[in-house]
C-alpha positions as CSV (number, residue, x, y, z in Angstrom):
1,M,-28.3,13.7,16.1
2,S,-28.1,11.6,12.9
3,A,-25.0,9.8,11.9
4,R,-24.8,12.0,8.7
5,K,-24.9,15.2,10.8
6,D,-22.2,13.8,13.2
7,K,-20.0,13.0,10.2
8,Q,-20.4,16.5,8.8
9,Q,-19.6,18.0,12.2
10,I,-16.5,15.9,12.5
11,L,-15.3,16.9,9.0
12,D,-16.0,20.6,9.9
13,L,-13.8,20.3,13.0
14,L,-10.9,19.1,10.8
15,H,-10.7,22.6,9.3
16,N,-9.7,24.1,12.7
17,D,-6.1,25.4,12.7
18,N,-5.9,24.9,16.5
19,L,-5.1,21.2,17.0
20,A,-5.6,21.3,20.7
21,E,-9.2,22.7,20.2
22,M,-9.8,20.2,17.5
23,Q,-8.7,17.3,19.7
24,Q,-10.9,18.5,22.6
25,A,-13.9,18.8,20.3
26,L,-13.5,15.4,18.6
27,A,-13.2,13.7,22.1
28,K,-16.9,14.5,22.6
29,F,-17.8,12.0,19.9
30,A,-17.7,8.2,20.1
31,A,-14.2,7.1,19.1
32,K,-15.5,4.5,16.6
33,E,-17.7,7.2,14.9
34,V,-14.7,9.6,14.6
35,V,-12.5,6.8,13.1
36,N,-15.1,5.9,10.5
37,T,-15.2,9.5,9.3
38,L,-11.4,9.8,9.4
39,F,-10.9,6.7,7.2
40,A,-12.5,8.7,4.4
41,A,-10.8,12.0,5.3
42,I,-7.2,10.7,5.1
43,C,-7.7,10.0,1.4
44,R,-9.1,13.4,0.6
45,S,-7.3,15.8,-1.8
46,E,-7.7,18.9,0.4
47,E,-4.3,19.2,2.2
48,Q,-5.4,20.7,5.5
49,L,-8.4,18.4,5.9
50,R,-6.3,15.3,5.0
51,W,-3.4,16.1,7.3
52,H,-5.6,17.1,10.2
53,A,-7.5,13.8,9.8
54,I,-4.2,11.9,10.0
55,A,-3.3,13.7,13.2
56,A,-6.8,13.1,14.6
57,M,-6.5,9.4,13.8
58,G,-3.5,9.2,16.1
59,W,-5.3,10.8,19.0
60,T,-8.5,8.9,18.5
61,V,-7.1,5.4,18.1
62,S,-4.8,6.0,21.0
63,Q,-7.8,6.9,23.1
64,L,-9.7,3.9,21.9
65,A,-6.8,1.6,22.8
66,E,-7.1,2.6,26.4
67,Q,-10.7,1.5,26.4
68,D,-10.5,-1.5,24.1
69,R,-7.1,-2.5,22.8
70,E,-8.5,-5.1,20.4
71,E,-10.7,-2.5,18.6
72,A,-7.6,-0.4,18.2
73,R,-5.7,-3.4,16.7
74,I,-8.5,-3.9,14.3
75,I,-8.1,-0.4,13.0
76,I,-4.4,-0.8,12.6
77,R,-4.8,-4.1,10.7
78,R,-7.4,-2.3,8.5
79,L,-4.8,0.4,7.6
80,L,-2.1,-2.2,7.0
81,W,-4.4,-4.3,4.8
82,S,-5.1,-1.2,2.7
83,L,-1.4,-1.2,1.7
84,N,-1.5,-4.8,0.3
85,E,-2.3,-5.4,-3.3
86,E,-4.8,-8.0,-2.4
87,S,-7.0,-5.3,-0.7
88,G,-8.0,-3.9,-4.1
89,G,-7.3,-0.3,-2.8
90,I,-4.3,2.1,-2.8
91,G,-3.8,2.8,0.8
92,W,-3.7,6.6,0.6
93,G,-2.9,8.1,3.9
94,A,-2.4,4.7,5.6
95,P,1.4,5.0,6.4
96,E,0.9,8.5,7.8
97,A,-2.1,7.5,9.9
98,L,-0.3,4.4,11.2
99,A,2.7,6.5,12.2
100,E,0.5,9.0,14.1
101,I,-1.2,6.1,16.0
102,L,2.1,4.5,16.9
103,C,3.6,7.8,18.1
104,Q,0.6,8.3,20.4
105,H,0.6,4.9,21.9
106,H,3.8,3.1,22.9
107,G,2.1,-0.2,23.5
108,L,0.7,-0.3,20.0
109,A,4.1,0.8,18.6
110,E,5.8,-2.1,20.2
111,E,3.3,-4.4,18.6
112,Y,3.2,-2.9,15.1
113,V,6.1,-0.7,14.3
114,H,8.0,-3.6,12.6
115,M,5.1,-3.9,10.2
116,L,5.3,-0.3,9.1
117,L,9.0,-0.5,8.7
118,S,8.6,-3.6,6.6
119,Y,7.2,-1.4,3.8
120,M,10.7,0.0,3.3
121,R,12.2,-3.4,3.0
122,P,12.4,-5.7,0.0
123,D,11.3,-9.3,0.2
124,G,14.0,-11.6,1.5
125,E,15.5,-14.6,-0.3
126,E,14.2,-16.9,2.4
127,A,10.5,-17.8,3.0
128,H,8.6,-15.7,5.5
129,Q,11.0,-12.8,5.5
130,D,9.0,-9.7,6.3
131,G,9.8,-7.3,3.5
132,N,6.7,-5.6,1.9
133,F,8.5,-3.0,-0.2
134,L,6.2,-0.2,-1.5
135,E,7.1,0.6,-5.1
136,H,4.5,3.2,-5.7
137,E,6.2,6.6,-5.4
138,A,3.1,8.4,-4.1
139,L,2.8,5.8,-1.3
140,Q,6.6,6.1,-0.6
141,R,6.0,9.8,0.1
142,G,3.6,8.8,2.9
143,L,5.9,6.1,4.1
144,L,8.9,8.5,4.4
145,W,6.8,11.1,6.2
146,A,5.8,8.3,8.5
147,A,9.4,7.4,9.1
148,G,10.1,11.0,10.1
149,R,7.1,11.0,12.4
150,L,8.3,7.8,14.1
151,A,11.8,9.3,14.5
152,Q,10.1,12.1,16.4
153,G,7.8,10.0,18.5
154,Q,9.4,6.6,18.9
155,Q,13.0,7.2,18.2
156,D,14.6,4.6,20.5
157,L,12.2,1.9,19.2
158,V,12.8,2.5,15.5
159,L,16.5,2.8,16.0
160,A,16.4,-0.6,17.7
161,K,14.4,-2.0,14.8
162,G,17.1,-0.8,12.3
163,M,15.2,2.0,10.6
164,A,18.5,3.9,10.0
165,D,19.5,1.3,7.5
166,D,16.2,1.6,5.6
167,L,16.3,5.3,4.8
168,P,19.5,5.9,2.6
169,Q,18.0,4.1,-0.4
170,Y,15.4,6.8,-0.8
171,L,18.0,9.7,-1.1
172,D,18.4,8.7,-4.8
173,S,14.7,8.7,-5.6
174,P,13.7,10.5,-8.7
175,D,10.8,11.9,-6.7
176,A,11.7,15.1,-4.9
177,T,9.2,14.6,-2.1
178,V,10.6,11.1,-1.4
179,R,14.2,12.5,-1.4
180,G,13.3,15.4,0.9
181,L,11.3,13.4,3.4
182,A,14.0,10.7,3.5
183,A,16.6,13.4,4.4
184,R,14.3,14.9,7.0
185,A,13.7,11.5,8.6
186,I,17.4,10.8,8.8
187,G,18.0,14.1,10.5
188,L,15.2,13.5,13.0
189,L,16.5,10.0,13.7
190,G,20.0,11.3,14.3
191,S,21.7,8.3,12.7
192,C,22.8,7.6,9.2
193,P,25.6,5.8,7.3
194,C,25.3,8.2,4.3
195,L,26.4,11.6,5.5
196,E,28.2,12.4,2.2
197,K,25.1,11.7,0.2
198,L,23.2,14.1,2.4
199,R,25.8,16.8,1.8
200,Q,25.4,16.3,-1.9
201,L,21.6,16.8,-1.6
202,T,22.1,20.2,0.1
203,A,22.3,21.8,-3.4
204,D,19.0,20.2,-4.4
205,Q,16.5,23.0,-5.1
206,A,13.4,20.9,-5.8
207,T,10.5,21.8,-3.6
208,L,8.0,19.8,-1.5
209,R,5.3,20.3,1.0
210,V,5.9,19.1,4.6
211,Y,3.3,18.8,7.4
212,D,4.6,19.2,10.9
213,Q,2.8,20.0,14.2
214,G,-0.3,21.2,12.4
215,C,1.4,23.4,9.8
216,L,2.1,22.9,6.1
217,N,5.3,24.4,4.7
218,T,6.9,24.5,1.3
219,V,10.7,23.7,1.5
220,T,13.5,22.5,-0.7
221,V,15.2,19.1,-0.6
222,G,18.4,21.0,0.0
223,E,17.0,22.8,3.1
224,L,15.9,19.5,4.6
225,A,19.2,17.9,3.7
226,S,21.1,20.8,5.3
227,Q,19.1,20.4,8.5
228,A,19.8,16.7,8.6
229,V,23.5,17.3,8.1
230,A,23.5,19.8,11.0
231,N,21.7,17.3,13.2
232,L,24.1,14.6,12.5
233,Q,27.3,16.6,13.1
């Protein structure tokens, strides 16, 4: 079968609503071939295709890491590089894909989670401090979704790395999706020094779309803030 036909088959599989079936079907292809297709798919505008590609990136790179850890590292470094201005790109889908990979493979998470968290941190006053703060609000949306995913899949690790202190700054964002995803991440993490601010956000009726466990839902910032407050009490 030609590479083009394989690519189209992989893209077709991403439309499957059953993630378990999708994962099983994608496992029949070579991991590198799947990843090459997913790199393009995580940037697509179609919601379902894009989010399923992000989920699939996690499974596939985790599987690849068990066979060849260095190849998995190369993929992670490629995603990280796409977020740097020097790359010449935008990095659409990169934070989300990174979070999925790190949630699926603890060894890679121990190596790279600090890099993903650095995109929530400003540059320090001293040389070589690891802040890589993302100012683009559209990328912040992906980063805050990634924070929530890490809170689900690598909670102890990101707590130890200080992620609880990185999240409150986003609760004041003018972007509703950023505010809502920050509230959600705080609730999932179960730790926050800003409970009163979360209580204020429970009245926020701005809406956003949230992907979780294969499903896309429209919710309000206030609903996510209310859930976070409940988790923290």
